[in-house]
C-alpha positions in Angstrom: 0.0 0.0 0.0 1.3 3.4 -1.0 -0.5 6.3 0.8 0.1 10.0 0.3 -1.6 12.6 2.5 -1.5 16.4 2.5 -3.1 19.6 1.4 -3.6 20.5 -2.3 -0.3 21.7 -3.7 1.9 20.3 -0.9 4.0 18.1 -3.1 2.3 14.6 -2.8 2.4 13.9 -6.5 6.0 15.2 -6.9 7.2 13.0 -4.0 5.4 9.9 -5.3 6.0 10.3 -9.0 9.0 12.6 -9.4 9.4 15.5 -11.9 8.1 15.3 -15.5 11.7 14.9 -16.7 12.8 11.7 -14.9 16.4 10.8 -14.3 17.8 7.9 -12.2 18.3 10.3 -9.3 14.9 12.0 -9.5 12.6 8.9 -9.6 9.7 9.2 -7.1 8.8 6.8 -4.4 6.4 4.9 -6.6 9.0 4.1 -9.3 11.6 3.0 -6.8 9.2 0.8 -4.8 7.7 -0.8 -8.0 11.1 -1.4 -9.4 12.2 -3.2 -6.3 8.9 -5.2 -6.0 9.0 -6.6 -9.6 12.8 -7.2 -9.3 12.3 -9.3 -6.1 9.4 -11.2 -7.6 11.5 -12.0 -10.7 14.5 -13.1 -8.5 12.3 -15.3 -6.4 10.1 -16.8 -9.1 11.7 -20.3 -8.8 10.7 -20.4 -5.1 7.6 -18.3 -4.8 4.6 -17.4 -6.9 3.3 -13.8 -6.7 0.0 -12.3 -7.8 0.3 -8.5 -7.9 -2.7 -6.3 -8.4 -3.5 -2.6 -8.3 -6.3 -0.6 -6.8 -6.2 3.2 -7.0 -8.4 5.1 -4.7 -8.9 8.8 -3.7 -10.2 9.7 -0.3 -11.5 13.3 -0.2 -13.9 14.8 2.3 -14.5 11.3 3.7 -15.6 10.0 0.4 -13.8 7.0 -1.2 -13.6 7.1 -5.0 -12.4 4.3 -7.4 -10.0 6.0 -9.8 -9.8 2.9 -12.1 -13.6 2.4 -12.4 -14.5 2.0 -16.1 -18.2 2.1 -15.6 -18.3 5.7 -14.3 -19.2 4.5 -10.9 -19.3 7.3 -8.4 -21.2 5.6 -5.6 -19.7 5.8 -2.1 -17.3 2.9 -1.5 -16.8 1.5 2.0 -13.4 0.8 3.6 -13.5 -2.6 5.4 -11.2 -4.1 8.0 -11.1 -7.8 8.6 -8.7 -10.1 10.4 -8.3 -12.2 7.3 -7.9 -9.5 4.6 -6.8 -6.5 6.6 -7.9 -3.1 5.5 -9.5 -3.2 2.0 -12.1 -1.8 -0.3 -13.7 -4.9 -1.8 -16.0 -3.0 -4.3 -13.1 -1.1 -5.9 -11.6 -2.2 -9.2 -8.6 -4.6 -8.8 -6.3 -4.9 -11.9 -3.6 -7.6 -12.2 -0.2 -6.3 -13.2 3.1 -7.9 -14.1 5.5 -5.0 -14.7 6.3 -1.5 -13.5 5.1 -0.2 -16.8 1.6 -1.8 -16.2 1.3 0.0 -12.9 2.6 3.3 -14.3 0.0 3.1 -17.1 -2.8 2.6 -14.5 -1.5 5.4 -12.4 -1.6 7.7 -15.4 -5.1 6.5 -16.3 -6.3 7.1 -12.8 -4.9 10.6 -12.4 
């Protein structure tokens, strides 16, 4: 889970994504974390099987919105907490991914 919190204009997107002109040194938190995640899943593929999926949500004024919904759904989503699944939003779109590029595409789609 990657979570960014702050006022409008405080730098959340810059911190998470980096600048428009990316260099190795200027990569945001998302790129670095995703690169490590997919590298580790590749290195460990002989030992472990990973299923990696993405949900992209916005919480604003206590409303949860699915940023990947393709049906234009704007109904209020509920955050759930269970001992089995932890904190989740079961009604939100869940998209399987296999590369950093897959995730970046979804992030751009959801912005």
